Wavefront OBJ file of the C-alpha trace (Angstrom):
o trace
v 118.354 103.038 85.873
v 116.899 100.257 83.785
v 113.358 100.663 82.481
v 111.843 97.312 81.601
v 109.060 96.582 79.130
v 109.287 92.812 78.939
v 106.702 90.152 78.357
v 105.423 88.229 81.392
v 107.311 85.047 80.577
v 110.562 86.953 80.168
v 110.802 88.035 83.793
v 113.309 86.208 85.947
v 112.025 83.488 88.261
v 111.637 84.647 91.866
v 114.584 83.948 94.119
v 112.282 83.260 97.062
v 108.582 82.587 97.607
v 107.985 85.773 99.639
v 108.054 89.324 98.275
v 107.511 92.409 100.438
v 105.839 95.282 98.605
v 105.113 98.885 99.588
v 102.785 101.246 97.745
v 103.025 105.029 97.552
v 101.455 107.819 95.590
v 99.935 111.246 95.826
v 96.437 111.849 97.170
v 93.650 110.694 94.810
v 96.037 108.882 92.468
v 93.967 105.742 93.085
v 96.428 103.834 95.248
v 93.903 102.156 97.548
v 91.773 101.265 94.540
v 94.778 99.673 92.841
v 95.606 97.619 95.927
v 91.956 96.569 96.273
v 91.815 95.640 92.589
v 95.003 93.618 92.875
v 93.606 91.673 95.847
v 90.197 91.227 94.197
v 91.450 90.059 90.817
v 94.098 87.814 92.389
v 91.238 86.021 94.229
v 92.725 87.018 97.586
v 89.480 88.181 99.245
v 87.232 85.863 101.242
v 83.568 85.573 100.303
v 82.282 87.165 103.526
v 84.635 90.118 102.998
v 83.276 90.538 99.488
v 79.717 90.526 100.808
v 80.567 93.170 103.397
v 82.345 95.226 100.724
v 79.284 95.053 98.465
v 76.975 96.182 101.294
v 79.226 99.090 102.295
v 79.675 100.182 98.674
v 75.889 100.149 98.140
v 75.269 102.141 101.336
v 77.727 104.784 100.140
v 76.064 104.902 96.728
v 79.250 103.926 94.934
v 78.695 103.580 91.177
v 75.469 105.596 91.129
v 72.698 103.833 89.204
v 75.076 100.972 88.390
v 76.159 99.501 91.767
v 79.847 98.585 91.902
v 82.471 97.594 94.441
v 84.454 100.417 96.046
v 87.700 98.453 96.178
v 89.513 101.214 98.079
v 87.561 100.158 101.183
v 89.543 96.924 101.324
v 92.584 98.806 102.645
v 91.050 101.993 104.065
v 89.937 100.396 107.311
v 89.929 103.359 109.710
v 86.687 105.312 110.050
v 88.461 108.571 109.210
v 89.947 106.967 106.098
v 86.531 105.876 104.839
v 84.901 109.207 105.635
v 87.609 111.260 103.937
v 88.513 108.800 101.180
v 92.206 108.856 102.081
v 94.787 106.511 103.566
v 96.153 107.555 106.977
v 97.839 104.521 108.511
v 99.900 101.770 106.884
v 97.605 98.865 106.007
v 99.257 95.461 105.692
v 97.710 92.774 103.509
v 98.876 89.200 103.013
v 98.024 87.252 99.877
v 99.422 84.528 97.667
v 99.291 83.229 94.113
v 100.462 79.823 92.884
v 103.832 81.437 92.101
v 104.649 83.187 95.389
v 103.448 84.866 98.599
v 103.251 88.599 99.224
v 103.212 91.030 102.136
v 101.835 94.344 100.914
v 102.122 97.606 102.866
v 99.667 100.234 101.612
v 101.238 103.560 102.658
v 99.543 106.968 103.003
v 99.819 109.629 100.316
v 99.456 112.831 102.366
v 102.608 114.779 103.164
v 101.777 114.786 106.900
v 101.947 110.979 106.937
v 105.402 110.699 105.343
v 106.613 108.936 108.515
v 104.103 106.130 107.847
v 105.480 105.765 104.329
v 108.966 105.377 105.793
v 107.666 102.665 108.118
v 105.954 100.732 105.337
v 108.825 100.974 102.852
v 111.667 100.230 105.280
v 111.446 96.456 104.767
v 110.190 96.398 101.151
v 111.820 94.410 98.356
v 109.872 96.496 95.833
v 107.746 99.635 95.837
v 104.796 100.561 93.622
v 104.478 104.320 93.065
v 101.263 105.528 91.438
v 101.217 108.495 89.094
v 97.942 109.978 87.824
v 98.141 110.019 84.014
v 96.297 113.348 83.945
v 98.665 115.166 86.302
v 102.014 113.443 85.808
v 104.784 113.770 88.396
v 103.750 116.073 91.268
v 105.580 117.210 94.402
v 104.334 114.289 96.497
v 105.563 111.889 93.801
v 109.000 113.454 94.167
v 108.724 113.182 97.952
v 107.929 109.479 97.797
v 110.691 108.823 95.276
v 113.083 110.641 97.612
v 112.009 108.492 100.562
v 112.332 105.289 98.531
v 115.752 106.367 97.293
v 116.835 107.138 100.865
v 115.651 103.691 101.981
v 117.462 102.007 99.056
v 114.354 100.093 97.962
v 115.891 97.893 95.239
v 112.965 97.596 92.782
v 110.739 100.506 91.772
v 107.486 100.013 89.868
v 105.804 103.101 88.421
v 102.110 102.443 87.779
v 100.747 105.212 85.547
v 97.114 105.040 86.650
v 93.852 106.338 85.164
v 95.078 105.765 81.617
v 91.435 105.294 80.621
v 90.856 108.994 81.381
v 93.474 110.033 78.798
v 92.293 107.554 76.172
v 95.269 105.242 76.705
v 97.453 107.806 74.949
v 100.932 106.348 74.457
v 102.455 109.843 74.287
v 101.211 110.636 77.807
v 102.694 107.415 79.139
v 106.054 107.977 77.448
v 106.255 111.545 78.750
v 105.673 110.426 82.341
v 108.171 107.591 81.856
v 110.875 110.073 80.872
v 110.118 112.295 83.885
v 110.265 109.414 86.321
v 113.318 107.941 84.642
v 115.335 111.099 85.196
v 114.311 111.296 88.857
v 114.973 107.618 89.549
v 118.376 107.763 87.863
v 119.357 110.748 90.005
v 118.290 108.880 93.140
v 120.389 105.867 92.255
v 117.443 103.447 92.045
v 118.719 100.242 90.481
v 115.783 99.048 88.383
v 112.604 100.876 87.413
v 109.595 99.226 85.766
v 106.832 101.268 84.116
v 103.283 99.991 83.562
v 100.188 101.828 82.228
v 97.120 100.769 84.238
v 93.509 101.524 85.068
v 92.927 100.393 88.641
v 89.208 101.194 88.561
v 88.552 98.942 85.572
v 91.238 96.345 86.346
v 93.284 96.855 83.203
v 96.930 95.715 83.310
v 96.542 94.809 87.000
v 95.978 91.077 86.653
v 94.558 90.967 83.124
v 96.122 92.803 80.118
v 94.558 95.989 78.778
v 93.263 95.517 75.242
v 93.141 99.302 74.788
v 96.956 99.590 74.781
v 98.376 97.402 71.999
v 101.523 99.542 72.088
v 102.395 98.172 75.543
v 103.892 94.688 75.379
v 105.127 94.350 78.959
v 103.724 92.309 81.858
v 100.707 93.072 83.984
v 101.356 94.339 87.488
v 100.788 90.934 89.089
v 102.864 89.200 86.411
v 105.742 91.538 87.161
v 105.443 91.066 90.938
v 105.478 87.292 90.561
v 108.783 87.472 88.703
v 110.700 90.059 90.706
v 113.646 88.801 92.767
v 113.496 89.410 96.507
v 116.573 91.139 97.855
v 118.748 89.106 100.161
v 121.072 90.558 102.793
v 124.529 90.605 101.198
v 126.613 91.471 104.221
v 128.477 89.010 106.449
v 126.487 86.770 108.749
v 125.562 88.857 111.788
v 123.781 88.073 115.035
v 122.692 90.869 117.366
v 122.235 88.989 120.631
v 118.665 89.138 121.914
v 118.970 86.766 124.841
v 121.593 84.692 126.641
v 120.243 81.219 127.421
v 121.554 79.785 130.696
v 118.994 77.177 131.854
v 121.145 75.570 134.605
v 118.584 73.953 136.925
v 115.491 75.410 135.237
v 114.964 72.668 132.656
v 111.844 71.275 131.086
v 111.011 67.694 132.107
v 112.928 65.077 130.148
v 116.039 67.172 129.377
v 119.445 65.855 130.426
v 120.713 67.783 133.470
v 124.350 66.941 132.726
v 124.105 68.184 129.118
v 122.593 71.540 130.055
v 124.321 72.226 133.357
v 126.985 74.402 131.685
v 124.919 75.370 128.643
v 125.441 78.943 127.434
v 123.771 79.903 124.162
v 123.372 83.243 122.407
v 119.998 83.664 120.735
v 118.906 86.051 117.994
v 117.875 86.395 114.366
v 120.598 85.968 111.781
v 120.938 88.814 109.280
v 123.005 88.362 106.148
v 125.062 85.413 104.986
v 125.186 81.936 106.496
v 126.707 80.350 109.599
v 127.937 76.827 110.304
v 129.747 75.081 113.170
v 133.471 75.791 113.005
v 133.101 79.265 111.483
v 135.355 81.931 113.069
v 133.510 84.907 114.572
v 134.300 88.248 116.129
v 132.264 89.714 118.976
v 131.747 93.321 120.037
v 131.147 93.131 123.794
v 131.454 95.995 126.281
v 133.492 97.950 123.751
v 135.987 95.107 123.271
v 136.498 93.020 120.134
v 136.779 89.321 120.976
v 137.339 86.247 118.793
v 136.051 82.679 118.912
v 134.546 79.898 116.800
v 131.072 78.423 116.593
v 130.983 75.155 118.485
v 127.336 74.338 117.872
v 124.427 75.863 115.995
v 120.788 75.351 116.948
v 117.494 76.347 115.365
v 113.934 75.780 116.642
v 114.121 72.372 114.955
v 117.208 71.355 116.925
v 120.973 71.176 116.189
v 121.775 72.311 112.631
v 124.725 72.199 110.268
v 123.908 75.551 108.670
v 121.670 78.592 109.191
v 120.794 81.363 106.728
v 119.703 85.003 107.023
v 116.285 85.439 108.609
v 116.469 82.320 110.791
v 116.196 82.390 114.567
v 119.292 80.658 115.941
v 121.224 79.845 119.108
v 125.016 79.953 118.906
v 127.331 78.049 121.251
v 130.950 79.199 121.114
v 134.170 77.318 121.760
v 135.487 79.945 124.212
v 134.060 81.277 127.464
v 133.437 84.938 126.654
v 131.357 87.564 128.394
v 128.468 88.268 125.999
v 125.187 89.968 126.880
v 122.051 91.211 125.157
v 122.910 93.957 122.671
v 126.341 92.549 121.806
v 127.126 91.729 118.178
v 128.539 88.497 116.750
v 129.810 88.604 113.147
v 131.286 85.890 110.951
v 134.694 87.081 109.812
v 135.911 90.605 110.510
v 133.896 92.995 112.641
v 133.371 96.532 111.246
v 135.347 99.148 113.151
v 133.391 99.991 116.341
v 132.576 103.679 116.664
v 130.811 106.137 118.930
v 130.589 108.913 116.323
v 127.817 108.466 113.759
v 126.259 110.399 110.913
v 122.769 109.374 109.843
v 120.049 110.268 107.356
v 116.843 110.374 109.410
v 113.118 110.886 109.104
v 111.473 112.415 112.160
v 108.550 110.243 113.295
v 107.329 112.116 116.387
v 105.648 115.485 116.738
v 108.724 116.897 118.458
v 111.678 118.826 117.145
v 115.205 117.419 117.179
v 117.978 119.881 118.032
v 121.707 119.786 118.672
v 122.351 118.780 122.276
v 119.247 116.604 122.611
v 119.811 113.427 124.591
v 118.260 110.314 123.086
v 118.444 106.544 123.242
v 120.061 105.045 120.161
v 118.782 101.593 119.164
v 121.030 99.670 116.788
v 120.244 95.989 116.401
v 119.374 94.855 119.917
v 121.635 97.385 121.657
v 120.068 100.466 123.240
v 122.571 103.079 124.375
v 122.301 106.679 125.581
v 123.429 109.122 122.897
v 123.478 112.834 122.131
v 122.702 114.697 118.916
v 125.849 116.740 118.401
v 124.742 118.583 115.265
v 121.850 119.006 112.812
v 123.703 118.962 109.508
v 120.928 119.833 107.042
v 117.335 119.256 105.947
v 116.318 117.806 102.579
v 113.878 119.782 100.427
v 112.122 117.057 98.459
v 110.683 119.471 95.899
v 114.096 119.706 94.238
v 116.253 117.300 96.316
v 118.480 120.101 97.605
v 119.839 120.333 101.137
v 119.554 123.427 103.289
v 121.238 124.351 106.583
v 118.972 123.668 109.572
v 119.052 124.058 113.341
v 116.175 121.674 114.042
v 114.178 118.895 112.367
v 110.427 118.465 112.841
v 107.758 115.874 112.163
v 108.140 114.190 108.716
v 111.353 116.117 107.956
v 114.152 114.277 106.175
v 117.604 115.410 107.193
v 121.128 114.538 108.251
v 122.378 114.574 111.825
v 125.526 113.725 113.766
v 125.407 111.597 116.914
v 127.706 110.512 119.705
v 126.840 107.238 121.425
v 127.857 106.343 124.976
v 128.685 102.817 123.821
v 130.510 101.780 120.643
v 128.498 100.043 117.933
v 129.572 98.191 114.787
v 127.443 99.614 111.947
v 127.330 98.007 108.530
v 126.586 99.353 105.070
v 122.814 99.771 104.714
v 123.077 98.927 101.005
v 124.222 95.424 101.999
v 122.406 94.949 105.306
v 119.405 96.938 106.475
v 119.714 95.488 109.959
v 123.336 96.585 110.334
v 122.952 99.976 108.672
v 119.811 101.352 110.342
v 118.980 102.878 113.698
v 116.162 104.299 115.796
v 116.221 107.316 118.077
v 114.041 107.007 121.201
v 112.956 109.593 123.756
v 114.512 108.469 127.071
v 111.687 110.130 129.024
v 108.695 108.214 127.667
v 110.042 105.656 125.186
v 108.483 107.326 122.132
v 110.231 106.689 118.804
v 111.618 110.038 117.657
v 113.250 109.147 114.332
v 114.353 106.312 112.088
v 117.593 106.576 110.205
v 120.246 105.112 107.959
v 123.841 105.236 109.117
v 126.194 106.830 106.607
v 129.486 104.935 106.243
v 132.584 107.010 107.062
v 133.799 108.851 103.972
v 130.557 108.269 102.075
v 130.545 109.795 98.619
v 128.420 112.795 97.749
v 124.904 111.732 96.787
v 124.314 112.682 93.148
v 120.606 112.955 93.810
v 121.064 116.018 95.986
v 122.137 118.987 93.898
v 124.424 121.627 95.338
v 123.250 125.199 94.937
v 124.459 128.504 96.386
v 123.594 128.599 100.069
v 122.786 124.893 100.154
v 124.702 122.328 102.137
v 126.639 119.880 99.919
v 125.353 116.353 100.147
l 1 2 3 4 5 6 7 8 9 10 11 12 13 14 15 16 17 18 19 20 21 22 23 24 25 26 27 28 29 30 31 32 33 34 35 36 37 38 39 40 41 42 43 44 45 46 47 48 49 50 51 52 53 54 55 56 57 58 59 60 61 62 63 64 65 66 67 68 69 70 71 72 73 74 75 76 77 78 79 80 81 82 83 84 85 86 87 88 89 90 91 92 93 94 95 96 97 98 99 100 101 102 103 104 105 106 107 108 109 110 111 112 113 114 115 116 117 118 119 120 121 122 123 124 125 126 127 128 129 130 131 132 133 134 135 136 137 138 139 140 141 142 143 144 145 146 147 148 149 150 151 152 153 154 155 156 157 158 159 160 161 162 163 164 165 166 167 168 169 170 171 172 173 174 175 176 177 178 179 180 181 182 183 184 185 186 187 188 189 190 191 192 193 194 195 196 197 198 199 200 201 202 203 204 205 206 207 208 209 210 211 212 213 214 215 216 217 218 219 220 221 222 223 224 225 226 227 228 229 230 231 232 233 234 235 236 237 238 239 240 241 242 243 244 245 246 247 248 249 250 251 252 253 254 255 256 257 258 259 260 261 262 263 264 265 266 267 268 269 270 271 272 273 274 275 276 277 278 279 280 281 282 283 284 285 286 287 288 289 290 291 292 293 294 295 296 297 298 299 300 301 302 303 304 305 306 307 308 309 310 311 312 313 314 315 316 317 318 319 320 321 322 323 324 325 326 327 328 329 330 331 332 333 334 335 336 337 338 339 340 341 342 343 344 345 346 347 348 349 350 351 352 353 354 355 356 357 358 359 360 361 362 363 364 365 366 367 368 369 370 371 372 373 374 375 376 377 378 379 380 381 382 383 384 385 386 387 388 389 390 391 392 393 394 395 396 397 398 399 400 401 402 403 404 405 406 407 408 409 410 411 412 413 414 415 416 417 418 419 420 421 422 423 424 425 426 427 428 429 430 431 432 433 434 435 436 437 438 439 440 441 442 443 444 445 446 447 448 449 450 451 452 453 454 455 456 457
């Protein structure tokens, strides 16, 4: 773990213009207020929204005799959220500064909404975890750190909030920093940044806090503007979404002769780059096939190169039988397998048990599968694993699966698309769980301590 306390100009320039952020924190740590303050002070709120916010704040009597803006209302949009003063659903907000653009997922703090936190953090380049300076690290803080560690979120920002209520005491901040540092190191989080803030008063959010001369690091926004966005490091991979065979069904003006034998494989590229002439391997109907890219197309037309995140159409040199759900990879295909082990979070109010039949969604492939074994459940209070027969709503645990069709999973640390899966109820299509596929022979996770009677990680 690397704890950074750098000046704003010392942060590395962003590697891309877009950064995806998730927020987490225990109930009443001030998370929604921090997000609202960040949007407000970054000038990311329209005038009519500000007027509505001022009216609602006044109606609720926020600020007492001195009317003020209840910035938490900017993200707490559901009626139940406003009535109870909590976050229930994931709220997405889009904003930009001259330096970069952001997608922010404000995740719930309550334990019963852990599944929503998993949803919001699953695509994040960075996560902001709030800690109340008065209470320090609590069980829900540990839970969120465990979820973020499970999801391999690459950048972790710890915002120690409500520092004004402890007189901006440096000793309090340093104590919390040590607590979080030990937890983050055990979870294998790569980089951790620590910032003392007061969300209510807007100190160290966009503007520095004059009350903390001992802190010389960046503000929260300054740090976010400089963080690198994680790129997919795995080989170029296309999970086929659609096979394009126009034949006679062409738009007016297109050449019939050119498209008569057209066969293109469409999807979104994850990881790496592709170019015409590149060798590829294909997993189709359980067979591994080989070919080369004859032509590459994007929405703008024929292209000489495509990068991760782009929607593309591949034309291959060989006539091969490829359908939706098949996988095309530049270079060598990972060994196809039907036996899988996965770390999962249960998202539905149903229990998962050994023998349950599910639909396994990996990439664009959906295949019938069976849960062969519930390996263990994770106790987030101390990151230990315990034997379990079932997993219920919001539980984190490890299961074993057998798929009816072979898939080619990748390492989640290098490619989220290749290393993740969903479990779906075949009866009604409800999403039962989201998970991360463990590579065969994965090492024991140091974050999960072994204790007598506990299942080794």
